[in-house]
C-alpha positions in Angstrom: 5.2 25.0 6.1 3.1 21.9 5.8 0.0 20.8 7.6 -1.4 17.6 9.0 -5.2 17.5 9.3 -7.6 15.0 10.9 -10.7 14.9 8.8 -13.9 13.2 9.8 -17.6 13.3 8.9 -19.7 15.9 10.8 -22.0 14.2 13.3 -25.2 14.9 11.3 -23.9 13.1 8.3 -22.2 10.3 10.3 -25.6 9.5 11.8 -27.0 8.8 8.3 -25.6 5.3 8.0 -26.5 4.9 4.3 -24.7 8.1 3.3 -21.6 7.1 5.3 -21.5 3.7 3.7 -21.8 5.3 0.2 -18.8 7.5 1.0 -16.7 4.6 2.4 -17.4 2.4 -0.7 -16.5 5.1 -3.2 -12.7 5.7 -3.2 -12.7 7.8 -6.3 -15.6 10.0 -5.1 -14.0 10.4 -1.7 -10.8 11.6 -3.3 -12.7 14.2 -5.2 -14.5 15.4 -2.0 -11.1 15.9 -0.3 -10.1 18.1 -3.2 -12.9 20.4 -2.2 -10.9 21.2 1.0 -8.3 22.9 -1.3 -10.2 25.3 -3.6 -7.2 27.2 -4.7 -5.9 24.3 -6.9 -7.1 23.4 -10.4 -6.8 19.6 -9.9 -3.5 19.3 -11.9 -1.1 19.8 -9.0 -2.2 17.8 -6.1 -1.4 19.6 -2.8 -2.0 16.7 -0.5 -1.5 13.0 0.3 -3.9 11.2 2.7 -4.6 8.0 4.6 -8.0 6.6 5.3 -8.8 4.8 8.5 -11.9 3.8 10.4 -13.3 5.1 13.7 -16.1 3.8 15.7 -19.0 6.1 16.5 -20.9 6.2 19.8 -23.5 4.1 18.1 -20.9 1.5 17.1 -20.8 2.4 13.4 -17.5 2.2 11.5 -17.0 5.6 9.9 -14.3 7.0 7.6 -11.5 9.0 9.2 -8.8 10.7 7.0 -5.3 12.0 7.8 -4.4 14.6 5.2 -0.9 16.0 4.8 -0.9 19.1 2.7 1.4 21.9 1.5 -1.4 24.5 2.3 -4.0 24.4 5.1 -7.4 23.1 4.1 -10.5 25.2 4.4 -11.4 26.0 8.0 -15.1 24.9 7.6 -16.8 22.3 5.5 -20.4 21.2 5.0 -19.3 17.6 5.1 -16.2 17.3 7.3 -14.9 18.2 10.7 -11.4 19.4 10.3 -8.6 19.7 12.8 -5.3 21.1 11.5 -1.8 21.6 12.9 1.6 22.5 11.4 3.7 19.6 10.3 7.5 20.2 10.2 9.5 17.0 10.9 13.0 17.6 12.4 15.1 14.5 11.7 18.7 13.6 12.4 20.7 10.6 11.2 20.3 7.7 13.6 16.8 8.6 14.7 14.4 5.7 15.0 10.8 6.1 13.9 7.9 3.8 14.2 5.8 4.1 11.1 2.5 3.1 9.4 2.2 3.1 5.6 -0.5 2.1 3.2 1.3 1.6 -0.1 0.7 0.5 -3.7 3.7 -1.8 -4.4 4.4 -2.3 -8.0 7.3 -3.4 -10.2 8.1 -2.3 -13.7 9.3 -4.9 -16.3 10.4 -4.5 -19.9 8.1 -6.1 -22.5 9.6 -7.8 -25.5 9.1 -5.6 -28.6 7.8 -2.6 -26.7 9.6 0.6 -25.8 7.9 1.2 -22.5 7.9 -1.0 -19.4 4.7 -2.4 -17.9 3.8 -2.0 -14.3 2.8 -5.1 -12.3 1.6 -5.7 -8.8 4.6 -6.8 -6.7 2.8 -9.8 -5.1 1.2 -11.1 -8.3 4.5 -10.7 -10.2 6.5 -12.5 -7.5 4.0 -15.4 -7.4 3.9 -15.6 -11.2 7.7 -15.8 -11.4 7.7 -18.5 -8.7 5.0 -20.6 -10.4 6.5 -20.3 -13.8 9.8 -21.6 -12.4 8.2 -24.5 -10.6 6.2 -25.5 -13.7 9.3 -25.4 -15.9 11.2 -27.5 -13.4 8.3 -30.0 -13.2 8.0 -30.2 -17.0 4.4 -29.0 -17.1 2.8 -26.0 -18.9 3.4 -22.6 -17.3 0.7 -21.0 -19.4 -2.7 -19.8 -18.2 -3.9 -18.1 -15.0 -2.4 -18.6 -11.6 -5.1 -21.0 -10.6 -4.4 -23.3 -13.5 -0.6 -23.4 -12.7 -1.4 -24.3 -9.1 -3.7 -27.1 -10.2 -1.1 -28.6 -12.5 1.5 -28.5 -9.7 -0.8 -30.0 -7.2 -1.6 -32.9 -9.5 2.0 -34.0 -9.5 3.0 -37.0 -7.5 3.4 -36.0 -3.8 7.1 -36.9 -3.7 7.9 -34.9 -6.9 6.1 -31.8 -5.6 7.8 -32.0 -2.2 11.1 -32.2 -3.9 10.4 -29.2 -6.1 9.2 -27.1 -3.1 12.3 -28.1 -1.1 14.5 -26.9 -3.9 12.6 -23.6 -4.2 12.5 -23.0 -0.4 15.2 -24.9 1.5 13.9 -25.4 5.1 14.2 -27.8 8.0 10.7 -29.1 7.4 8.5 -29.7 4.4 6.5 -26.7 3.0 3.2 -26.9 1.1 2.6 -24.9 -2.1 0.2 -22.3 -0.4 2.8 -21.7 2.3 5.5 -21.2 -0.3 3.4 -18.7 -2.2 2.8 -16.8 1.1 6.5 -16.8 1.8 7.0 -15.4 -1.7 4.4 -12.7 -1.1 5.9 -11.7 2.3 9.4 -11.5 0.8 8.3 -9.4 -2.2 6.5 -6.9 0.0 9.4 -6.6 2.3 11.9 -6.2 -0.5 9.8 -3.5 -2.2 9.8 -1.3 0.9 13.4 -2.0 1.9 14.8 -1.3 -1.6 13.2 2.2 -1.5 15.1 3.1 1.6 18.4 3.7 -0.3 17.0 6.7 -2.3 14.6 7.9 0.5 17.0 8.1 3.4 15.9 5.2 5.7 16.7 1.6 6.6 14.2 -0.9 8.0 15.0 -2.0 11.5 15.5 -5.8 11.4 15.3 -6.1 15.2 11.7 -4.7 15.3 10.4 -6.7 12.3 7.9 -5.6 9.7 4.2 -6.3 9.5 2.6 -6.5 6.1 -1.2 -6.9 6.4 -4.4 -6.0 4.6 -3.2 -6.8 1.1 -6.2 -6.3 -1.3 -7.4 -5.2 -4.7 -9.2 -1.9 -4.7 -11.6 -1.6 -7.7 -12.3 1.9 -9.2 -15.5 1.1 -11.0 -16.2 4.8 -11.4 -13.3 5.1 -13.8 -13.7 1.8 -15.7 -14.5 -1.9 -15.2 -10.8 -2.9 -15.1 -9.5 0.1 -13.2 -8.1 -0.4 -9.7 -4.9 -0.8 -7.6 -3.5 -3.2 -5.0 -2.7 -1.9 -1.5 -1.0 -3.2 1.6 -0.5 -1.9 5.1 3.0 -1.7 6.5 3.9 -1.2 10.1 7.4 -1.3 11.6 10.4 0.8 12.6 12.9 2.5 10.4 16.3 4.1 11.1 17.0 7.5 9.6 20.1 7.4 7.4 19.7 10.6 5.4 17.3 13.2 6.8 17.5 15.3 3.6 16.1 12.5 1.6 13.6 11.2 4.1 11.9 14.5 4.9 10.8 15.1 1.2 9.4 11.6 1.1 7.4 12.1 4.2 5.9 15.3 2.8 5.2 14.0 -0.7 4.4 10.3 -0.2 6.0 7.0 -1.3 5.0 5.0 -4.3 2.0 5.1 -6.7 -1.8 5.6 -6.2 -1.3 8.6 -3.9 -4.5 10.1 -5.3 -6.4 7.2 -3.7 -5.0 7.1 -0.2 -1.6 5.4 -0.7 1.9 6.8 0.1 1.4 8.8 3.3 3.9 7.4 5.9 2.9 8.4 9.4 5.8 8.4 11.9 6.5 8.8 15.5 9.8 8.8 17.5 10.6 5.9 19.7 
């Protein structure tokens, strides 16, 4: 049996705006506080995945709200949280359609020359990097340096040459600007990341319903180190169940990386 819990701050703490803000701004600390709801675990085997949202209080404050999916029920009472728990046992069949919401950490692994292990890259940054490198090489300008430098070099090209390059990279009925092309590259990379994982996780994205990819951002984990952090994006769409025996474990365990920091929990409902 698994359990879905709705976890929110108790009213007394929620009314202390500074404390609530501190909790919302500290992802690493909040993760550790959620661990306190499962005292029987030593911290090595994580018994839950979670999703953080916002709810508006009666005073108009935006407060953290957590949905926690766990293999054991959380503690019944907490000095910090209000907890509502119910059993969670999805019963799926091939052909079912499910509306879903997912906050994910989309990454891609690439082999590095001269190194045994692959390196992980943010899907969006990697896709835009590959696009800019290709454009620079075709234009005969340097592809070295940060993203901003590559964009500046391309935008300094004669307008006719840049328009021709972009038309080759993204054939369309109308001219497309470089920022618009990079947005297209981002959207396609995010879509492909989720669609490609459907094969081994028992689902297929519904083309007719479309897919929304919003809220792409970098989440710093300054508590761990200056450079630590992860990218996240919010997906919302509809999927078709192709293999229930594969999809059910994914729903219970989460999808992708950064599950310890609120990514991976796919929340679904039948339609």
